C-alpha positions as CSV (number, residue, x, y, z in Angstrom):
1,X,62.6,215.6,17.5
2,X,62.4,213.2,14.5
3,X,58.8,212.9,13.2
4,X,57.9,210.0,10.8
5,X,57.2,210.8,7.2
6,X,53.5,211.0,6.3
7,X,51.3,208.9,6.4
8,X,53.0,207.5,9.5
9,X,52.4,209.4,12.7
10,X,53.9,209.7,16.2
11,X,52.1,210.7,19.4
12,X,52.7,214.1,21.1
13,X,55.1,213.6,24.0
14,X,56.0,216.1,26.8
15,X,59.7,215.5,26.3
16,X,59.5,216.7,22.7
17,X,58.3,220.2,23.6
18,X,61.6,222.1,22.9
19,X,62.1,220.3,19.6
20,X,58.6,220.9,18.4
21,X,58.7,224.6,19.3
22,X,61.9,224.8,17.2
23,X,59.9,223.4,14.3
24,X,57.2,226.1,14.5
25,X,59.5,229.0,15.5
26,X,59.3,230.7,12.1
27,X,55.5,230.6,12.0
28,X,53.0,233.1,13.4
29,X,52.1,232.2,17.0
30,X,48.7,230.6,16.5
31,X,47.5,229.0,19.7
32,X,46.2,225.8,18.0
33,X,49.7,224.9,16.8
34,X,51.5,225.8,20.0
35,X,52.8,222.9,22.0
36,X,51.0,223.9,25.2
37,X,47.6,224.2,23.5
38,X,48.1,220.9,21.7
39,X,48.8,219.2,24.9
40,X,46.2,220.9,27.1
41,X,43.2,220.9,24.7
42,X,43.8,218.6,21.7
43,X,45.5,215.7,23.5
44,X,42.9,215.3,26.2
45,X,42.3,211.7,25.1
46,X,45.9,211.0,24.2
47,X,45.2,210.7,20.5
48,X,46.9,213.7,19.0
49,X,49.6,212.7,16.5
50,X,52.2,214.4,14.3
51,X,53.9,213.7,11.0
52,X,56.1,215.4,8.5
53,X,55.4,215.9,4.8
54,X,57.7,217.9,2.4
55,X,59.2,219.7,5.4
56,X,55.7,220.6,6.7
57,X,54.0,219.4,9.9
58,X,50.8,217.4,9.6
59,X,48.7,217.5,12.8
60,X,46.1,214.9,13.5
61,X,43.5,216.6,15.6
62,X,41.3,213.9,17.1
63,X,38.6,214.4,19.8
64,X,36.0,211.6,20.2
65,X,33.4,214.0,21.6
66,X,33.9,216.3,18.6
67,X,34.4,214.3,15.4
68,X,33.0,217.1,13.2
69,X,36.0,219.3,14.1
70,X,38.6,216.5,14.2
71,X,40.9,215.7,11.2
72,X,44.2,216.5,9.6
73,X,45.9,219.9,9.5
74,X,48.9,221.1,7.5
75,X,51.3,223.6,8.9
76,X,54.3,224.9,6.9
77,X,55.4,226.8,3.8
78,X,57.0,224.3,1.4
79,X,55.3,222.5,-1.5
80,X,52.0,223.2,0.1
81,X,49.6,222.4,-2.8
82,X,51.4,219.1,-3.5
83,X,51.3,218.3,0.2
84,X,47.5,219.0,0.3
85,X,46.9,216.7,-2.7
86,X,49.0,213.9,-1.1
87,X,46.9,214.1,2.1
88,X,43.7,214.2,0.1
89,X,44.7,211.1,-1.8
90,X,45.6,209.3,1.4
91,X,42.3,210.1,2.9
92,X,40.4,208.9,-0.2
93,X,42.3,205.6,-0.1
94,X,41.2,205.2,3.5
95,X,37.5,206.0,2.7
96,X,37.7,209.3,4.6
97,X,36.5,212.7,3.5
98,X,39.1,214.7,1.6
99,X,39.5,217.8,3.8
100,X,41.9,219.6,6.1
101,X,40.7,221.4,9.3
102,X,42.0,224.3,11.3
103,X,44.5,225.3,8.7
104,X,46.2,228.6,9.7
105,X,45.7,231.6,7.5
106,X,49.5,231.8,6.6
107,X,49.1,228.4,5.0
108,X,45.6,228.9,3.4
109,X,46.7,232.2,1.8
110,X,49.3,230.2,-0.3
111,X,46.8,227.8,-1.7
112,X,45.0,228.5,-5.0
113,X,41.2,229.1,-4.8
114,X,41.1,227.8,-8.3
115,X,42.1,224.4,-7.1
116,X,40.7,224.2,-3.6
117,X,37.6,225.2,-1.6
118,X,38.8,227.3,1.2
119,X,36.2,228.1,3.9
120,X,36.9,230.2,7.0
121,X,36.2,228.5,10.4
122,X,34.6,231.4,12.2
123,X,34.1,229.4,15.4
124,X,37.8,228.6,15.5
125,X,39.3,232.0,14.8
126,X,41.5,233.3,17.7
127,X,40.8,236.7,19.3
128,X,43.8,239.0,19.5
129,X,43.7,241.8,22.0
130,X,46.0,244.8,22.4
131,X,47.6,244.6,25.8
132,X,48.4,248.3,26.2
133,X,44.9,249.3,25.1
134,X,43.3,246.9,27.6
135,X,45.7,248.0,30.3
136,X,45.0,251.8,29.8
137,X,41.3,251.5,28.8
138,X,41.4,255.0,27.3
139,X,39.0,256.6,24.8
140,X,35.5,255.8,23.8
141,X,36.3,252.4,22.3
142,X,37.1,251.1,25.7
143,X,34.5,253.1,27.6
144,X,32.3,250.2,28.5
145,X,35.3,248.1,29.8
146,X,36.6,251.1,31.7
147,X,33.2,251.4,33.4
148,X,33.1,247.7,34.1
149,X,36.5,247.8,35.8
150,X,35.5,250.9,37.8
151,X,32.3,249.2,38.9
152,X,34.3,246.2,40.1
153,X,36.6,248.5,42.1
154,X,33.6,250.2,43.7
155,X,32.2,246.8,44.7
156,X,35.4,245.8,46.5
157,X,36.2,249.2,48.0
158,X,37.5,248.8,51.5
159,X,38.4,245.2,51.0
160,X,41.9,243.7,50.5
161,X,42.4,242.9,46.7
162,X,45.6,241.4,45.6
163,X,47.1,239.3,42.9
164,X,49.4,236.4,43.6
165,X,51.6,234.0,41.6
166,X,51.6,230.7,43.3
167,X,53.7,227.5,42.9
168,X,51.7,225.5,40.4
169,X,53.9,222.4,41.1
170,X,52.6,222.2,44.6
171,X,49.8,219.6,45.0
172,X,48.3,221.8,47.7
173,X,48.1,224.8,45.3
174,X,46.6,222.6,42.6
175,X,44.0,221.3,45.0
176,X,43.1,224.8,46.1
177,X,42.7,226.1,42.6
178,X,40.7,223.1,41.3
179,X,38.4,223.0,44.3
180,X,37.8,226.8,43.9
181,X,36.9,226.4,40.3
182,X,34.4,223.6,41.1
183,X,32.8,225.7,43.8
184,X,32.4,228.7,41.4
185,X,30.8,226.4,38.7
186,X,28.4,225.0,41.2
187,X,27.1,228.4,42.2
188,X,26.8,229.6,38.5
189,X,25.8,227.0,36.0
190,X,27.2,227.6,32.6
191,X,26.3,226.3,29.1
192,X,29.8,227.0,27.8
193,X,31.1,223.6,28.8
194,X,28.2,221.1,29.1
195,X,30.6,218.1,28.9
196,X,32.9,219.5,31.5
197,X,35.8,219.2,29.1
198,X,37.5,222.2,30.5
199,X,37.8,220.6,33.9
200,X,39.9,217.8,32.4
201,X,42.0,220.5,30.5
202,X,42.6,222.5,33.7
203,X,43.7,219.4,35.6
204,X,46.1,218.7,32.7
205,X,47.3,222.3,32.7
206,X,48.0,222.3,36.4
207,X,49.7,218.9,36.4
208,X,52.2,219.9,33.7
209,X,52.4,223.6,34.2
210,X,56.1,223.9,34.7
211,X,57.0,221.7,31.7
212,X,54.5,223.6,29.5
213,X,55.7,227.0,30.6
214,X,52.3,227.9,32.0
215,X,52.1,230.9,34.2
216,X,49.4,231.7,36.8
217,X,47.7,234.8,38.2
218,X,45.4,234.4,41.2
219,X,43.0,237.2,42.3
220,X,42.4,237.2,46.1
221,X,39.8,239.3,47.9
222,X,40.2,239.4,51.7
223,X,42.5,236.4,51.5
224,X,40.1,234.2,49.5
225,X,40.7,233.1,45.9
226,X,38.2,234.7,43.6
227,X,39.7,234.3,40.1
228,X,42.6,232.6,38.2
229,X,44.2,232.9,34.8
230,X,46.4,230.2,33.3
231,X,48.4,231.3,30.3
232,X,51.7,230.8,28.4
233,X,54.0,233.1,26.5
234,X,54.4,232.3,22.8
235,X,57.6,231.6,21.1
236,X,57.7,235.1,19.6
237,X,57.6,236.6,23.1
238,X,54.9,238.9,21.9
239,X,51.7,237.2,22.9
240,X,50.1,235.6,26.0
241,X,47.8,232.8,25.2
242,X,45.1,232.7,27.9
243,X,44.0,229.1,28.2
244,X,41.7,229.4,31.2
245,X,40.0,232.3,32.9
246,X,37.9,231.2,35.8
247,X,36.3,233.6,38.3
248,X,33.8,233.8,41.2
249,X,31.0,235.8,39.6
250,X,29.6,236.8,43.0
251,X,31.4,240.1,42.4
252,X,30.1,242.0,39.3
253,X,32.5,242.5,36.4
254,X,35.3,240.5,38.0
255,X,36.1,238.9,34.6
256,X,36.8,242.2,33.0
257,X,39.0,243.3,35.9
258,X,41.2,240.2,35.8
259,X,41.6,240.5,32.0
260,X,42.6,244.2,32.6
261,X,45.2,243.1,35.1
262,X,46.7,240.5,32.9
263,X,46.8,243.0,30.0
264,X,48.7,245.4,32.3
265,X,51.1,242.7,33.3
266,X,51.7,241.8,29.7
267,X,52.2,245.4,28.7
268,X,54.8,245.9,31.5
269,X,56.6,242.8,30.3
270,X,56.7,244.1,26.7
271,X,54.2,241.5,25.5
272,X,52.0,243.4,23.1
273,X,49.0,241.0,22.6
274,X,46.7,238.7,24.4
275,X,45.4,235.7,22.5
276,X,41.9,234.8,23.9
277,X,41.6,231.7,21.7
278,X,38.4,230.8,19.9
279,X,34.7,231.0,20.9
280,X,33.7,227.6,19.4
281,X,30.5,229.2,18.3
282,X,29.2,229.7,21.8
283,X,27.2,232.9,21.8
284,X,28.0,234.3,25.3
285,X,31.7,233.5,24.9
286,X,31.6,235.4,21.6
287,X,30.0,238.3,23.2
288,X,32.5,238.4,26.1
289,X,35.4,238.3,23.7
290,X,34.1,240.8,21.3
291,X,33.4,243.1,24.2
292,X,37.2,243.2,24.9
293,X,37.6,244.9,21.5
294,X,39.9,242.5,19.6
295,X,42.3,244.2,17.2
296,X,42.8,241.2,15.0
297,X,42.0,237.5,14.6
298,X,44.3,234.5,13.9
299,X,42.0,233.0,11.2
300,X,41.7,229.3,10.4
301,X,40.2,227.5,7.4
302,X,38.8,224.2,6.2
303,X,40.4,223.1,2.9
304,X,38.6,220.7,0.5
305,X,39.1,219.7,-3.2
306,X,37.3,221.9,-5.7
């Protein structure tokens, strides 16, 4: 994959996945720089672009419905302060605010706070969960989650509960999953996604699941689909990034049960962590994710001139 030199940019293309992942292989597995996440979430409108600057990647995050959180990001380790100044000068020449957004901590930590304003983006920090801890649910720290899972199991006692992995390339399976999600949303309105952006992202995930390396777990109760998780394994083979968790809330605590199951699946596969991505400042999302007892965060920052 040959990217143009900054300030020229090239669009993100599915056929560039392997080459792009080779470029980021030495960096921590942040979701927002992973190819699958870029394609599923940040390229919804087909406007995400990439460039190279001093051996670093410049990502142009662009969402028309969210201009406040759109902008350029720098990912890399070489000549970082010079690269930031080059980007700022380019932005000024184009009458744009001099700032970088969603800069991973491993980049921000190498920048001098004497030269730059470095502000943490709390709404965009990624929640990192311990797979083994969520699989075992032992001790007082996980007491509430243990009780939630047990409550779910009491609710479905005597019913057939099973997990299946289906063929996401099948149009029939894609139709089943998407129609189920719409039905669940219609019975439980949510303020998490007022613009229905996730519907578009889910369709994109399903359409390109094989190419993106997306895996699927479906929860069936008495033969009827009641929950799905769509996720991918990171390049370090030590994290699952959970892109979509959609459930039928008619059964209490089903969300916690399905996360518990995925954690168990990850632990058995030797994958130590689940990345629950960010909460975007949505209060009930934040509460759900904090309730899962994150052990760390992949932090991101906005960078501005001093």
